[in-house]
PyMOL Python script that loads the backbone (N, CA, C, O; Angstrom):
from pymol import cmd

cmd.read_pdbstr("""\
ATOM      1  N   UNK A   1      98.494 122.450 119.294  1.00  0.00           N
ATOM      2  CA  UNK A   1      97.772 123.349 118.567  1.00  0.00           C
ATOM      3  C   UNK A   1      96.320 122.867 118.162  1.00  0.00           C
ATOM      4  O   UNK A   1      96.301 121.746 117.655  1.00  0.00           O
ATOM      5  N   UNK A   2      95.244 123.433 118.277  1.00  0.00           N
ATOM      6  CA  UNK A   2      94.031 122.955 117.746  1.00  0.00           C
ATOM      7  C   UNK A   2      93.469 123.781 116.640  1.00  0.00           C
ATOM      8  O   UNK A   2      93.270 124.994 116.709  1.00  0.00           O
ATOM      9  N   UNK A   3      93.232 123.012 115.610  1.00  0.00           N
ATOM     10  CA  UNK A   3      92.815 123.494 114.334  1.00  0.00           C
ATOM     11  C   UNK A   3      91.628 122.525 113.954  1.00  0.00           C
ATOM     12  O   UNK A   3      91.952 121.339 113.910  1.00  0.00           O
ATOM     13  N   UNK A   4      90.487 122.781 113.709  1.00  0.00           N
ATOM     14  CA  UNK A   4      89.490 121.856 113.171  1.00  0.00           C
ATOM     15  C   UNK A   4      89.613 121.328 111.710  1.00  0.00           C
ATOM     16  O   UNK A   4      90.272 121.942 110.871  1.00  0.00           O
ATOM     17  N   UNK A   5      89.006 120.259 111.458  1.00  0.00           N
ATOM     18  CA  UNK A   5      88.822 119.916 110.074  1.00  0.00           C
ATOM     19  C   UNK A   5      87.744 120.438 109.237  1.00  0.00           C
ATOM     20  O   UNK A   5      86.611 120.245 109.678  1.00  0.00           O
ATOM     21  N   UNK A   6      87.855 121.110 108.033  1.00  0.00           N
ATOM     22  CA  UNK A   6      86.775 121.445 107.345  1.00  0.00           C
ATOM     23  C   UNK A   6      86.260 120.645 106.099  1.00  0.00           C
ATOM     24  O   UNK A   6      85.127 120.749 105.629  1.00  0.00           O
ATOM     25  N   UNK A   7      87.392 119.723 105.573  1.00  0.00           N
ATOM     26  CA  UNK A   7      87.079 118.951 104.543  1.00  0.00           C
ATOM     27  C   UNK A   7      88.003 117.693 104.660  1.00  0.00           C
ATOM     28  O   UNK A   7      89.124 117.700 105.168  1.00  0.00           O
ATOM     29  N   UNK A   8      87.375 116.626 104.120  1.00  0.00           N
ATOM     30  CA  UNK A   8      88.258 115.401 104.091  1.00  0.00           C
ATOM     31  C   UNK A   8      88.071 114.785 102.601  1.00  0.00           C
ATOM     32  O   UNK A   8      87.040 114.840 101.930  1.00  0.00           O
ATOM     33  N   UNK A   9      89.222 114.225 102.261  1.00  0.00           N
ATOM     34  CA  UNK A   9      89.044 113.438 100.824  1.00  0.00           C
ATOM     35  C   UNK A   9      89.798 112.183 100.809  1.00  0.00           C
ATOM     36  O   UNK A   9      90.868 112.165 101.418  1.00  0.00           O
ATOM     37  N   UNK A  10      89.378 111.088 100.175  1.00  0.00           N
ATOM     38  CA  UNK A  10      90.002 109.917 100.174  1.00  0.00           C
ATOM     39  C   UNK A  10      91.083 109.983  99.119  1.00  0.00           C
ATOM     40  O   UNK A  10      91.044 110.546  98.025  1.00  0.00           O
ATOM     41  N   UNK A  11      92.235 109.161  99.785  1.00  0.00           N
ATOM     42  CA  UNK A  11      93.307 108.860  98.922  1.00  0.00           C
ATOM     43  C   UNK A  11      93.672 107.544  98.801  1.00  0.00           C
ATOM     44  O   UNK A  11      93.174 106.807  99.651  1.00  0.00           O
ATOM     45  N   UNK A  12      94.481 106.973  97.899  1.00  0.00           N
ATOM     46  CA  UNK A  12      94.854 105.588  97.913  1.00  0.00           C
ATOM     47  C   UNK A  12      95.460 105.094  99.352  1.00  0.00           C
ATOM     48  O   UNK A  12      95.996 105.858 100.154  1.00  0.00           O
ATOM     49  N   UNK A  13      95.304 103.854  99.519  1.00  0.00           N
ATOM     50  CA  UNK A  13      96.192 103.141 100.582  1.00  0.00           C
ATOM     51  C   UNK A  13      95.895 103.610 101.832  1.00  0.00           C
ATOM     52  O   UNK A  13      96.810 103.711 102.650  1.00  0.00           O
ATOM     53  N   UNK A  14      94.584 103.966 102.173  1.00  0.00           N
ATOM     54  CA  UNK A  14      94.257 104.261 103.577  1.00  0.00           C
ATOM     55  C   UNK A  14      94.743 105.547 104.159  1.00  0.00           C
ATOM     56  O   UNK A  14      94.991 105.689 105.357  1.00  0.00           O
ATOM     57  N   UNK A  15      94.887 106.629 103.104  1.00  0.00           N
ATOM     58  CA  UNK A  15      95.390 107.943 103.301  1.00  0.00           C
ATOM     59  C   UNK A  15      94.096 108.946 103.377  1.00  0.00           C
ATOM     60  O   UNK A  15      93.052 108.623 102.810  1.00  0.00           O
ATOM     61  N   UNK A  16      94.189 109.953 103.970  1.00  0.00           N
ATOM     62  CA  UNK A  16      93.111 111.037 103.798  1.00  0.00           C
ATOM     63  C   UNK A  16      93.711 112.344 103.557  1.00  0.00           C
ATOM     64  O   UNK A  16      94.711 112.606 104.225  1.00  0.00           O
ATOM     65  N   UNK A  17      93.313 113.159 102.776  1.00  0.00           N
ATOM     66  CA  UNK A  17      93.654 114.419 102.530  1.00  0.00           C
ATOM     67  C   UNK A  17      92.740 115.517 103.219  1.00  0.00           C
ATOM     68  O   UNK A  17      91.657 115.888 102.767  1.00  0.00           O
ATOM     69  N   UNK A  18      93.341 115.985 104.388  1.00  0.00           N
ATOM     70  CA  UNK A  18      92.590 116.869 105.364  1.00  0.00           C
ATOM     71  C   UNK A  18      92.735 118.298 104.879  1.00  0.00           C
ATOM     72  O   UNK A  18      93.770 118.734 104.376  1.00  0.00           O
ATOM     73  N   UNK A  19      91.587 119.019 105.074  1.00  0.00           N
ATOM     74  CA  UNK A  19      91.800 120.530 104.763  1.00  0.00           C
ATOM     75  C   UNK A  19      91.250 121.026 106.255  1.00  0.00           C
ATOM     76  O   UNK A  19      90.197 120.671 106.786  1.00  0.00           O
ATOM     77  N   UNK A  20      92.142 121.844 106.729  1.00  0.00           N
ATOM     78  CA  UNK A  20      91.992 122.425 108.235  1.00  0.00           C
ATOM     79  C   UNK A  20      91.302 123.538 108.128  1.00  0.00           C
ATOM     80  O   UNK A  20      91.103 123.984 106.999  1.00  0.00           O
ATOM     81  N   UNK A  21      90.854 124.137 109.137  1.00  0.00           N
ATOM     82  CA  UNK A  21      90.134 125.459 109.033  1.00  0.00           C
ATOM     83  C   UNK A  21      91.166 126.742 108.779  1.00  0.00           C
ATOM     84  O   UNK A  21      90.767 127.894 108.609  1.00  0.00           O
ATOM     85  N   UNK A  22      92.216 126.438 108.783  1.00  0.00           N
ATOM     86  CA  UNK A  22      93.243 127.477 108.307  1.00  0.00           C
ATOM     87  C   UNK A  22      93.522 127.385 107.020  1.00  0.00           C
ATOM     88  O   UNK A  22      94.285 128.237 106.565  1.00  0.00           O
ATOM     89  N   UNK A  23      93.063 126.492 106.246  1.00  0.00           N
ATOM     90  CA  UNK A  23      93.022 126.113 104.908  1.00  0.00           C
ATOM     91  C   UNK A  23      94.277 125.447 104.533  1.00  0.00           C
ATOM     92  O   UNK A  23      94.624 125.412 103.353  1.00  0.00           O
ATOM     93  N   UNK A  24      94.962 124.927 105.448  1.00  0.00           N
ATOM     94  CA  UNK A  24      96.283 124.095 105.176  1.00  0.00           C
ATOM     95  C   UNK A  24      95.771 122.635 104.966  1.00  0.00           C
ATOM     96  O   UNK A  24      94.913 122.122 105.685  1.00  0.00           O
ATOM     97  N   UNK A  25      96.344 122.048 103.971  1.00  0.00           N
ATOM     98  CA  UNK A  25      96.035 120.757 103.586  1.00  0.00           C
ATOM     99  C   UNK A  25      97.140 119.757 103.897  1.00  0.00           C
ATOM    100  O   UNK A  25      98.261 119.976 103.440  1.00  0.00           O
ATOM    101  N   UNK A  26      96.923 118.729 104.603  1.00  0.00           N
ATOM    102  CA  UNK A  26      97.656 117.616 105.098  1.00  0.00           C
ATOM    103  C   UNK A  26      97.367 116.442 104.817  1.00  0.00           C
ATOM    104  O   UNK A  26      96.163 116.222 104.688  1.00  0.00           O
ATOM    105  N   UNK A  27      98.213 115.415 104.646  1.00  0.00           N
ATOM    106  CA  UNK A  27      97.993 114.005 104.412  1.00  0.00           C
ATOM    107  C   UNK A  27      98.041 113.295 105.713  1.00  0.00           C
ATOM    108  O   UNK A  27      98.988 113.474 106.479  1.00  0.00           O
ATOM    109  N   UNK A  28      97.042 112.484 106.001  1.00  0.00           N
ATOM    110  CA  UNK A  28      97.102 111.737 107.157  1.00  0.00           C
ATOM    111  C   UNK A  28      96.977 110.118 106.762  1.00  0.00           C
ATOM    112  O   UNK A  28      96.079 109.665 106.053  1.00  0.00           O
ATOM    113  N   UNK A  29      98.000 109.375 107.330  1.00  0.00           N
ATOM    114  CA  UNK A  29      97.998 107.873 106.983  1.00  0.00           C
ATOM    115  C   UNK A  29      97.184 107.157 108.089  1.00  0.00           C
ATOM    116  O   UNK A  29      97.545 107.268 109.260  1.00  0.00           O
ATOM    117  N   UNK A  30      96.205 106.499 107.786  1.00  0.00           N
ATOM    118  CA  UNK A  30      95.291 105.737 108.876  1.00  0.00           C
ATOM    119  C   UNK A  30      95.882 104.296 109.129  1.00  0.00           C
ATOM    120  O   UNK A  30      95.481 103.568 110.037  1.00  0.00           O
ATOM    121  N   UNK A  31      96.866 103.963 108.244  1.00  0.00           N
ATOM    122  CA  UNK A  31      97.276 102.258 108.367  1.00  0.00           C
ATOM    123  C   UNK A  31      97.832 102.088 109.847  1.00  0.00           C
ATOM    124  O   UNK A  31      97.545 101.023 110.393  1.00  0.00           O
ATOM    125  N   UNK A  32      98.578 102.987 110.549  1.00  0.00           N
ATOM    126  CA  UNK A  32      99.110 102.519 111.821  1.00  0.00           C
ATOM    127  C   UNK A  32      97.789 102.265 112.812  1.00  0.00           C
ATOM    128  O   UNK A  32      97.856 101.525 113.794  1.00  0.00           O
ATOM    129  N   UNK A  33      96.751 102.880 112.475  1.00  0.00           N
ATOM    130  CA  UNK A  33      95.567 102.591 113.406  1.00  0.00           C
ATOM    131  C   UNK A  33      94.704 101.319 113.137  1.00  0.00           C
ATOM    132  O   UNK A  33      93.880 100.912 113.957  1.00  0.00           O
ATOM    133  N   UNK A  34      94.952 100.701 111.906  1.00  0.00           N
ATOM    134  CA  UNK A  34      94.052  99.547 111.281  1.00  0.00           C
ATOM    135  C   UNK A  34      94.117  98.436 112.248  1.00  0.00           C
ATOM    136  O   UNK A  34      93.170  97.650 112.218  1.00  0.00           O
ATOM    137  N   UNK A  35      95.019  98.237 113.063  1.00  0.00           N
ATOM    138  CA  UNK A  35      94.997  97.042 114.047  1.00  0.00           C
ATOM    139  C   UNK A  35      94.711  97.356 115.450  1.00  0.00           C
ATOM    140  O   UNK A  35      95.133  96.638 116.356  1.00  0.00           O
ATOM    141  N   UNK A  36      93.892  98.575 115.693  1.00  0.00           N
ATOM    142  CA  UNK A  36      93.663  98.963 116.865  1.00  0.00           C
ATOM    143  C   UNK A  36      92.043  99.118 117.212  1.00  0.00           C
ATOM    144  O   UNK A  36      91.366  99.908 116.555  1.00  0.00           O
ATOM    145  N   UNK A  37      91.569  98.475 118.075  1.00  0.00           N
ATOM    146  CA  UNK A  37      90.119  98.543 118.568  1.00  0.00           C
ATOM    147  C   UNK A  37      89.119  98.788 117.237  1.00  0.00           C
ATOM    148  O   UNK A  37      89.177  98.129 116.199  1.00  0.00           O
ATOM    149  N   UNK A  38      88.316  99.742 117.476  1.00  0.00           N
ATOM    150  CA  UNK A  38      87.355 100.086 116.359  1.00  0.00           C
ATOM    151  C   UNK A  38      87.857 100.131 115.065  1.00  0.00           C
ATOM    152  O   UNK A  38      87.242  99.678 114.100  1.00  0.00           O
ATOM    153  N   UNK A  39      89.193 100.778 114.990  1.00  0.00           N
ATOM    154  CA  UNK A  39      89.741 101.002 113.607  1.00  0.00           C
ATOM    155  C   UNK A  39      89.995  99.682 112.656  1.00  0.00           C
ATOM    156  O   UNK A  39      90.260  99.640 111.455  1.00  0.00           O
ATOM    157  N   UNK A  40      89.855  98.811 113.439  1.00  0.00           N
ATOM    158  CA  UNK A  40      90.131  97.368 112.636  1.00  0.00           C
ATOM    159  C   UNK A  40      89.030  97.281 111.723  1.00  0.00           C
ATOM    160  O   UNK A  40      89.186  96.689 110.655  1.00  0.00           O
ATOM    161  N   UNK A  41      87.990  97.778 112.009  1.00  0.00           N
ATOM    162  CA  UNK A  41      86.758  97.522 110.829  1.00  0.00           C
ATOM    163  C   UNK A  41      86.926  98.515 109.833  1.00  0.00           C
ATOM    164  O   UNK A  41      86.123  98.493 108.901  1.00  0.00           O
ATOM    165  N   UNK A  42      87.958  99.527 109.845  1.00  0.00           N
ATOM    166  CA  UNK A  42      88.178 100.296 108.624  1.00  0.00           C
ATOM    167  C   UNK A  42      88.962  99.445 107.543  1.00  0.00           C
ATOM    168  O   UNK A  42      89.159  99.938 106.432  1.00  0.00           O
ATOM    169  N   UNK A  43      89.309  98.466 107.783  1.00  0.00           N
ATOM    170  CA  UNK A  43      90.118  97.510 106.787  1.00  0.00           C
ATOM    171  C   UNK A  43      88.887  97.163 105.663  1.00  0.00           C
ATOM    172  O   UNK A  43      89.185  96.593 104.613  1.00  0.00           O
ATOM    173  N   UNK A  44      87.892  97.438 105.875  1.00  0.00           N
ATOM    174  CA  UNK A  44      86.710  97.115 105.039  1.00  0.00           C
ATOM    175  C   UNK A  44      86.555  98.380 104.238  1.00  0.00           C
ATOM    176  O   UNK A  44      86.025  99.346 104.788  1.00  0.00           O
ATOM    177  N   UNK A  45      87.015  98.479 102.841  1.00  0.00           N
ATOM    178  CA  UNK A  45      87.213  99.635 102.046  1.00  0.00           C
ATOM    179  C   UNK A  45      85.630 100.398 101.972  1.00  0.00           C
ATOM    180  O   UNK A  45      85.504 101.617 102.090  1.00  0.00           O
ATOM    181  N   UNK A  46      84.661  99.615 101.793  1.00  0.00           N
ATOM    182  CA  UNK A  46      83.301 100.494 101.992  1.00  0.00           C
ATOM    183  C   UNK A  46      83.114 101.295 103.256  1.00  0.00           C
ATOM    184  O   UNK A  46      82.637 102.429 103.280  1.00  0.00           O
ATOM    185  N   UNK A  47      83.566 100.550 104.400  1.00  0.00           N
ATOM    186  CA  UNK A  47      83.445 101.342 105.672  1.00  0.00           C
ATOM    187  C   UNK A  47      84.508 102.529 105.800  1.00  0.00           C
ATOM    188  O   UNK A  47      84.219 103.596 106.340  1.00  0.00           O
ATOM    189  N   UNK A  48      85.721 102.259 105.272  1.00  0.00           N
ATOM    190  CA  UNK A  48      86.712 103.284 105.192  1.00  0.00           C
ATOM    191  C   UNK A  48      86.321 104.521 104.465  1.00  0.00           C
ATOM    192  O   UNK A  48      86.544 105.668 104.850  1.00  0.00           O
ATOM    193  N   UNK A  49      85.632 104.117 103.226  1.00  0.00           N
ATOM    194  CA  UNK A  49      85.173 105.252 102.356  1.00  0.00           C
ATOM    195  C   UNK A  49      84.019 106.093 103.034  1.00  0.00           C
ATOM    196  O   UNK A  49      83.660 107.151 102.518  1.00  0.00           O
ATOM    197  N   UNK A  50      83.437 105.614 104.199  1.00  0.00           N
ATOM    198  CA  UNK A  50      82.440 106.362 104.636  1.00  0.00           C
ATOM    199  C   UNK A  50      82.857 107.580 105.512  1.00  0.00           C
ATOM    200  O   UNK A  50      82.028 108.187 106.190  1.00  0.00           O
ATOM    201  N   UNK A  51      84.145 107.905 105.473  1.00  0.00           N
ATOM    202  CA  UNK A  51      84.658 108.989 106.225  1.00  0.00           C
ATOM    203  C   UNK A  51      83.940 110.418 105.984  1.00  0.00           C
ATOM    204  O   UNK A  51      83.579 110.762 104.858  1.00  0.00           O
ATOM    205  N   UNK A  52      83.789 111.102 106.964  1.00  0.00           N
ATOM    206  CA  UNK A  52      83.063 112.386 106.563  1.00  0.00           C
ATOM    207  C   UNK A  52      83.521 113.395 107.750  1.00  0.00           C
ATOM    208  O   UNK A  52      83.918 112.872 108.791  1.00  0.00           O
ATOM    209  N   UNK A  53      83.493 114.621 107.667  1.00  0.00           N
ATOM    210  CA  UNK A  53      83.695 115.652 108.519  1.00  0.00           C
ATOM    211  C   UNK A  53      82.374 115.687 109.593  1.00  0.00           C
ATOM    212  O   UNK A  53      81.208 115.878 109.247  1.00  0.00           O
ATOM    213  N   UNK A  54      82.841 115.460 110.954  1.00  0.00           N
ATOM    214  CA  UNK A  54      81.707 115.749 111.770  1.00  0.00           C
ATOM    215  C   UNK A  54      82.203 116.632 112.953  1.00  0.00           C
ATOM    216  O   UNK A  54      83.122 116.324 113.712  1.00  0.00           O
ATOM    217  N   UNK A  55      81.543 117.650 112.997  1.00  0.00           N
ATOM    218  CA  UNK A  55      81.792 118.818 113.890  1.00  0.00           C
ATOM    219  C   UNK A  55      83.153 119.335 113.474  1.00  0.00           C
ATOM    220  O   UNK A  55      83.208 120.084 112.499  1.00  0.00           O
ATOM    221  N   UNK A  56      84.300 118.991 114.151  1.00  0.00           N
ATOM    222  CA  UNK A  56      85.398 119.835 113.767  1.00  0.00           C
ATOM    223  C   UNK A  56      86.573 118.506 113.565  1.00  0.00           C
ATOM    224  O   UNK A  56      87.762 118.614 113.865  1.00  0.00           O
ATOM    225  N   UNK A  57      86.064 117.518 113.110  1.00  0.00           N
ATOM    226  CA  UNK A  57      87.088 116.345 113.098  1.00  0.00           C
ATOM    227  C   UNK A  57      86.549 115.379 111.920  1.00  0.00           C
ATOM    228  O   UNK A  57      85.644 115.778 111.187  1.00  0.00           O
ATOM    229  N   UNK A  58      87.097 114.161 111.763  1.00  0.00           N
ATOM    230  CA  UNK A  58      86.575 113.129 110.934  1.00  0.00           C
ATOM    231  C   UNK A  58      86.094 111.914 111.639  1.00  0.00           C
ATOM    232  O   UNK A  58      86.786 111.406 112.522  1.00  0.00           O
ATOM    233  N   UNK A  59      84.958 111.430 111.299  1.00  0.00           N
ATOM    234  CA  UNK A  59      84.449 110.133 111.637  1.00  0.00           C
ATOM    235  C   UNK A  59      83.958 109.348 110.579  1.00  0.00           C
ATOM    236  O   UNK A  59      83.612 109.812 109.492  1.00  0.00           O
ATOM    237  N   UNK A  60      83.923 108.043 110.922  1.00  0.00           N
ATOM    238  CA  UNK A  60      83.394 107.015 109.957  1.00  0.00           C
ATOM    239  C   UNK A  60      81.969 106.430 110.340  1.00  0.00           C
ATOM    240  O   UNK A  60      81.497 106.673 111.451  1.00  0.00           O
ATOM    241  N   UNK A  61      81.374 105.757 109.532  1.00  0.00           N
ATOM    242  CA  UNK A  61      80.103 105.279 109.807  1.00  0.00           C
ATOM    243  C   UNK A  61      79.984 104.465 111.135  1.00  0.00           C
ATOM    244  O   UNK A  61      78.905 104.504 111.725  1.00  0.00           O
ATOM    245  N   UNK A  62      80.995 103.743 111.638  1.00  0.00           N
ATOM    246  CA  UNK A  62      81.113 102.709 112.562  1.00  0.00           C
ATOM    247  C   UNK A  62      81.335 103.506 113.881  1.00  0.00           C
ATOM    248  O   UNK A  62      81.258 102.886 114.942  1.00  0.00           O
ATOM    249  N   UNK A  63      81.637 104.987 113.887  1.00  0.00           N
ATOM    250  CA  UNK A  63      81.758 105.754 115.075  1.00  0.00           C
ATOM    251  C   UNK A  63      83.177 106.016 115.309  1.00  0.00           C
ATOM    252  O   UNK A  63      83.542 106.810 116.176  1.00  0.00           O
ATOM    253  N   UNK A  64      83.976 105.377 114.570  1.00  0.00           N
ATOM    254  CA  UNK A  64      85.431 105.765 114.800  1.00  0.00           C
ATOM    255  C   UNK A  64      85.735 107.138 114.454  1.00  0.00           C
ATOM    256  O   UNK A  64      85.148 107.720 113.542  1.00  0.00           O
ATOM    257  N   UNK A  65      86.763 107.737 115.260  1.00  0.00           N
ATOM    258  CA  UNK A  65      87.002 109.034 115.045  1.00  0.00           C
ATOM    259  C   UNK A  65      88.658 109.338 115.663  1.00  0.00           C
ATOM    260  O   UNK A  65      89.293 108.546 116.359  1.00  0.00           O
ATOM    261  N   UNK A  66      89.045 110.455 115.278  1.00  0.00           N
ATOM    262  CA  UNK A  66      90.275 110.845 115.846  1.00  0.00           C
ATOM    263  C   UNK A  66      90.207 112.463 116.080  1.00  0.00           C
ATOM    264  O   UNK A  66      89.613 113.256 115.350  1.00  0.00           O
ATOM    265  N   UNK A  67      90.912 112.760 117.208  1.00  0.00           N
ATOM    266  CA  UNK A  67      90.698 114.242 117.615  1.00  0.00           C
ATOM    267  C   UNK A  67      91.568 114.959 116.344  1.00  0.00           C
ATOM    268  O   UNK A  67      92.257 114.332 115.540  1.00  0.00           O
ATOM    269  N   UNK A  68      91.392 116.224 116.361  1.00  0.00           N
ATOM    270  CA  UNK A  68      91.864 117.129 115.259  1.00  0.00           C
ATOM    271  C   UNK A  68      93.421 117.413 115.697  1.00  0.00           C
ATOM    272  O   UNK A  68      94.246 117.730 114.841  1.00  0.00           O
ATOM    273  N   UNK A  69      93.726 117.297 116.898  1.00  0.00           N
ATOM    274  CA  UNK A  69      94.996 117.575 117.345  1.00  0.00           C
ATOM    275  C   UNK A  69      95.939 116.278 116.806  1.00  0.00           C
ATOM    276  O   UNK A  69      96.961 116.517 116.162  1.00  0.00           O
ATOM    277  N   UNK A  70      95.604 115.136 117.057  1.00  0.00           N
ATOM    278  CA  UNK A  70      96.146 113.934 116.524  1.00  0.00           C
ATOM    279  C   UNK A  70      96.425 114.058 114.844  1.00  0.00           C
ATOM    280  O   UNK A  70      97.528 113.921 114.314  1.00  0.00           O
ATOM    281  N   UNK A  71      95.307 114.316 114.233  1.00  0.00           N
ATOM    282  CA  UNK A  71      95.345 114.491 112.880  1.00  0.00           C
ATOM    283  C   UNK A  71      96.297 115.377 112.365  1.00  0.00           C
ATOM    284  O   UNK A  71      96.902 115.189 111.310  1.00  0.00           O
ATOM    285  N   UNK A  72      96.445 116.423 113.166  1.00  0.00           N
ATOM    286  CA  UNK A  72      97.278 117.567 112.615  1.00  0.00           C
ATOM    287  C   UNK A  72      98.676 117.145 112.870  1.00  0.00           C
ATOM    288  O   UNK A  72      99.456 117.120 111.917  1.00  0.00           O
ATOM    289  N   UNK A  73      99.051 116.830 113.992  1.00  0.00           N
ATOM    290  CA  UNK A  73     100.395 116.445 114.554  1.00  0.00           C
ATOM    291  C   UNK A  73     100.963 115.324 113.689  1.00  0.00           C
ATOM    292  O   UNK A  73     102.132 115.401 113.312  1.00  0.00           O
ATOM    293  N   UNK A  74     100.175 114.255 113.345  1.00  0.00           N
ATOM    294  CA  UNK A  74     100.562 112.962 112.761  1.00  0.00           C
ATOM    295  C   UNK A  74     100.560 113.054 111.247  1.00  0.00           C
ATOM    296  O   UNK A  74     100.868 112.055 110.597  1.00  0.00           O
ATOM    297  N   UNK A  75     100.228 114.206 110.634  1.00  0.00           N
ATOM    298  CA  UNK A  75      99.950 114.241 109.114  1.00  0.00           C
ATOM    299  C   UNK A  75     101.144 115.092 108.666  1.00  0.00           C
ATOM    300  O   UNK A  75     101.847 115.751 109.432  1.00  0.00           O
ATOM    301  N   UNK A  76     101.296 115.001 107.304  1.00  0.00           N
ATOM    302  CA  UNK A  76     102.234 115.744 106.580  1.00  0.00           C
ATOM    303  C   UNK A  76     101.646 116.667 105.772  1.00  0.00           C
ATOM    304  O   UNK A  76     100.491 116.554 105.362  1.00  0.00           O
ATOM    305  N   UNK A  77     102.535 117.775 105.462  1.00  0.00           N
ATOM    306  CA  UNK A  77     101.853 118.752 104.492  1.00  0.00           C
ATOM    307  C   UNK A  77     101.619 118.240 103.117  1.00  0.00           C
ATOM    308  O   UNK A  77     102.457 117.561 102.524  1.00  0.00           O
ATOM    309  N   UNK A  78     100.418 118.590 102.596  1.00  0.00           N
ATOM    310  CA  UNK A  78     100.311 118.084 101.114  1.00  0.00           C
ATOM    311  C   UNK A  78     100.874 119.216 100.176  1.00  0.00           C
ATOM    312  O   UNK A  78     100.382 120.344 100.160  1.00  0.00           O
ATOM    313  N   UNK A  79     101.722 118.912  99.555  1.00  0.00           N
ATOM    314  CA  UNK A  79     102.418 119.780  98.821  1.00  0.00           C
ATOM    315  C   UNK A  79     102.278 119.622  97.199  1.00  0.00           C
ATOM    316  O   UNK A  79     102.742 118.631  96.635  1.00  0.00           O
ATOM    317  N   UNK A  80     101.635 120.621  96.515  1.00  0.00           N
ATOM    318  CA  UNK A  80     101.371 120.681  95.356  1.00  0.00           C
ATOM    319  C   UNK A  80     102.800 120.775  94.696  1.00  0.00           C
ATOM    320  O   UNK A  80     103.746 121.387  95.193  1.00  0.00           O
ATOM    321  N   UNK A  81     102.824 119.926  93.238  1.00  0.00           N
ATOM    322  CA  UNK A  81     103.911 120.290  92.428  1.00  0.00           C
ATOM    323  C   UNK A  81     103.515 121.597  91.548  1.00  0.00           C
ATOM    324  O   UNK A  81     102.416 121.917  91.093  1.00  0.00           O
ATOM    325  N   UNK A  82     104.734 122.225  91.462  1.00  0.00           N
ATOM    326  CA  UNK A  82     104.611 123.462  90.666  1.00  0.00           C
ATOM    327  C   UNK A  82     105.405 122.997  89.238  1.00  0.00           C
ATOM    328  O   UNK A  82     106.462 122.376  89.128  1.00  0.00           O
ATOM    329  N   UNK A  83     104.440 123.566  88.114  1.00  0.00           N
ATOM    330  CA  UNK A  83     105.158 123.356  86.791  1.00  0.00           C
ATOM    331  C   UNK A  83     106.149 124.350  86.467  1.00  0.00           C
ATOM    332  O   UNK A  83     106.785 124.268  85.417  1.00  0.00           O
TER     333      UNK A  83
END
""", "prot")
cmd.dss("prot")
cmd.show_as("cartoon", "prot")
cmd.util.cbc("prot")
cmd.orient("prot")
């Protein structure tokens, strides 16, 4: 399923809160990627914090990016607690 990203927010411990074009919010854990290729550079918190939406996915200042399909399939729903 292809759904682009429209917003990204930083969460603790190398997690991202992603808002997809269908307004669904999901949490993506970047830690499994931090020992692979260009993603190793994201261990630097200032570089990790450079994440932004670029076109329909997320990208960091060093050029690292992940396709929206991977972001969706490997993320979990962000569930708000109800009072």
